[in-house]
PAGUKOL-299294 format. One line per 2 residues: number of its first residue (from 1); their letters; for each residue z, y negated, x negated of C-alpha. Coordinates in nm, 4 decimals. Each point is the difference from the previous one (the first is absolute). Example, Ala and Ser with C-alpha at 12.3 -4.5 7.8 and 13.67 -1.06 7.14 Angstrom:
BEGIN
1) AS) 0.7800:0.4500:-1.2300 ~ -0.0660:-0.3440:-0.1370
***
This chain:
BEGIN
1) MP) -4.1800:0.7234:3.9494 ~ 0.0401:-0.2368:0.2969
3) EP) 0.3291:-0.0182:0.1755 ~ -0.0077:0.1759:0.3377
5) TP) -0.0004:-0.2278:0.3073 ~ 0.1904:0.0812:0.3173
7) ET) -0.3310:0.1145:0.1571 ~ -0.0878:0.2423:-0.2773
9) SE) 0.3455:0.1305:-0.1028 ~ 0.1135:0.3499:0.1163
11) PA) 0.3557:0.0723:0.1327 ~ 0.2378:0.1080:-0.2760
13) HD) -0.0131:0.3764:-0.0567 ~ 0.2169:-0.0068:-0.3111
15) PE) 0.1870:0.3338:-0.0011 ~ 0.3220:-0.1762:-0.1089
17) VL) -0.0245:-0.2431:0.2958 ~ -0.0660:0.2787:0.2428
19) QL) 0.2881:0.1939:-0.1371 ~ 0.2325:-0.3001:0.0397
21) AA) -0.1199:-0.0601:0.3523 ~ 0.0680:0.3655:0.0935
23) KV) 0.3500:-0.0277:-0.1490 ~ 0.0754:-0.3126:0.1964
25) FD) -0.1220:0.1605:0.3249 ~ 0.2213:0.2999:-0.0753
27) LA) 0.2981:-0.2280:-0.0550 ~ -0.0569:-0.1410:0.3483
29) RH) -0.0351:0.3444:0.1550 ~ 0.3114:0.1270:-0.1635
31) GD) 0.2150:-0.3115:0.0545 ~ 0.0645:-0.0885:-0.3598
33) TD) 0.0923:-0.3504:0.0967 ~ 0.1332:-0.1354:-0.3349
35) TL) -0.2993:0.1226:-0.2005 ~ -0.2559:-0.1093:0.2537
37) AA) 0.1615:-0.3405:0.0305 ~ -0.0090:-0.0353:-0.3835
39) YV) -0.3771:0.0729:0.0014 ~ -0.0625:-0.2521:0.2760
41) DA) 0.2221:-0.2589:-0.1762 ~ -0.2050:0.0605:-0.3167
43) GV) -0.3308:-0.0668:0.1794 ~ -0.1126:0.2964:0.1939
45) PV) -0.1408:-0.1496:0.3274 ~ 0.2567:0.0480:0.2775
47) NL) -0.2883:0.0646:0.2482 ~ -0.1805:0.2534:-0.2211
49) TN) -0.1789:0.2650:0.2011 ~ -0.1311:0.3475:-0.0736
51) DR) -0.3454:0.1391:0.0721 ~ 0.0977:0.0432:0.3660
53) GD) 0.1230:-0.3573:0.0357 ~ 0.3670:0.1133:0.0090
55) SL) 0.2164:-0.2824:-0.1439 ~ 0.3285:0.0602:-0.2023
57) VM) 0.1993:-0.1070:0.3110 ~ -0.2036:0.2404:0.2210
59) LA) 0.0887:0.2925:-0.2286 ~ 0.3640:-0.0940:-0.0255
61) AY) 0.0278:-0.0556:0.3766 ~ -0.1791:0.3296:0.0974
63) HG) 0.2216:0.1995:-0.2372 ~ 0.3151:-0.1566:0.1237
65) HP) 0.1286:-0.2134:-0.2801 ~ 0.1806:-0.3040:0.1500
67) AT) 0.1140:-0.1454:-0.3369 ~ -0.3475:0.0184:-0.1405
69) VT) -0.1571:-0.1582:0.3063 ~ 0.2535:-0.2861:-0.0248
71) AL) -0.0607:-0.0538:-0.3699 ~ -0.3725:-0.0183:0.0555
73) LE) 0.0247:-0.2364:0.3063 ~ 0.2394:-0.2200:-0.1989
75) RG) -0.2659:-0.0254:-0.2709 ~ -0.2682:-0.1051:0.2498
77) AD) -0.1476:0.3177:0.1269 ~ -0.2045:-0.0350:0.3197
79) AN) 0.1927:0.1834:0.2767 ~ -0.3103:0.0082:0.2162
81) RP) -0.2719:0.1138:-0.2463 ~ -0.1888:0.2859:0.1583
83) ND) -0.1546:0.2822:-0.1930 ~ -0.3644:0.0956:0.0240
85) RG) 0.0684:0.1850:0.3220 ~ 0.1588:-0.3055:0.1641
87) QT) 0.3544:0.1303:-0.0263 ~ 0.2877:-0.2269:-0.0875
89) PL) 0.3229:0.0707:-0.1902 ~ 0.1936:-0.0557:0.3203
91) AG) -0.2105:0.2555:0.1988 ~ 0.0414:0.2463:-0.2908
93) AV) 0.3822:-0.0418:0.0060 ~ 0.0027:0.0466:0.3813
95) FK) -0.2164:0.3094:-0.0368 ~ 0.2500:0.1493:-0.2455
97) GE) 0.3001:-0.1106:0.2112 ~ 0.1399:-0.2191:-0.2917
99) TE) 0.2193:-0.2247:0.2154 ~ 0.1557:-0.1875:-0.2895
101) VV) -0.3335:-0.0711:-0.1505 ~ -0.1394:-0.1156:0.3417
103) RI) 0.2933:-0.2439:0.0265 ~ -0.0615:-0.1380:-0.3502
105) LV) -0.3721:-0.0501:0.0649 ~ 0.0670:-0.1724:0.3400
107) DH) 0.2634:-0.2230:-0.1654 ~ -0.2638:-0.0996:-0.2575
109) GA) -0.2597:-0.0951:0.2670 ~ -0.2042:0.3261:0.0463
111) DP) -0.2006:-0.0298:0.3216 ~ 0.0688:0.3003:0.2325
113) AA) -0.3407:-0.0541:0.1685 ~ -0.2057:-0.0024:-0.3212
115) GV) -0.2094:0.2945:-0.1135 ~ -0.1682:0.2964:0.1659
117) PS) 0.1979:0.1602:0.1391 ~ 0.2665:-0.2678:0.0003
119) AL) 0.3679:0.0679:-0.0584 ~ 0.0590:-0.0612:0.3743
121) DT) -0.2697:0.2578:0.0844 ~ 0.1374:0.2497:-0.2435
123) AA) 0.3618:-0.0360:0.1295 ~ -0.1272:0.0462:0.3574
125) MF) -0.2155:0.2966:-0.0921 ~ 0.2982:0.1836:-0.1508
127) AR) 0.2396:-0.1150:0.2800 ~ 0.2245:-0.1792:-0.2542
129) QD) 0.1737:-0.2376:0.2438 ~ 0.2444:-0.1090:-0.2669
131) LL) -0.2782:-0.1177:-0.2222 ~ -0.1854:-0.1640:0.2897
133) EL) 0.3131:-0.1977:0.0749 ~ 0.0363:-0.0988:-0.3651
135) LQ) -0.3729:-0.0987:-0.0194 ~ 0.0389:-0.2098:0.3127
137) GG) 0.3102:-0.1738:-0.1282 ~ 0.2303:0.1739:0.2521
139) GT) 0.2151:0.2119:-0.2203 ~ 0.1182:0.0768:-0.3486
141) GT) -0.1746:0.3381:-0.0131 ~ 0.3302:0.1819:-0.0498
143) EA) 0.1019:0.0504:0.3626 ~ 0.0544:0.3630:0.1053
145) GP) -0.0328:-0.0789:0.3663 ~ 0.0664:-0.2625:0.2571
147) DA) 0.3832:0.0231:-0.0315 ~ 0.0096:-0.0047:-0.3840
149) K) 0.1368:-0.2997:-0.1779
***
């Protein structure tokens, strides 16, 4: 039997591979940082995406797991990778009000203007002045008000 060529080969549908992928996505969703980091260190692609284009960092950011987001970014995850709907991890974190995750993503080069809607648009839409200031580099995202220090 001839060996398949890239043009004729089908995507892997091996049940064990699909089960492993589902487990890895769940680890990101639930913030199981150490186990997820071990899988990435063992060869799972750090920018792996699910059937909706959500990356591991998107799932960890959206579900509010700062340590997991940090671990993935330190292993080379793309902080700006949008999902199939054009949403970025930063916009997802802003949508969920995850200030610490927003700060981590910004510190790792996430673009507040990327995506549809962008993180800036999302913060404005939900009147999150604290996050707008953080995204624009004017605050730490922890201020309670103008007199807070």
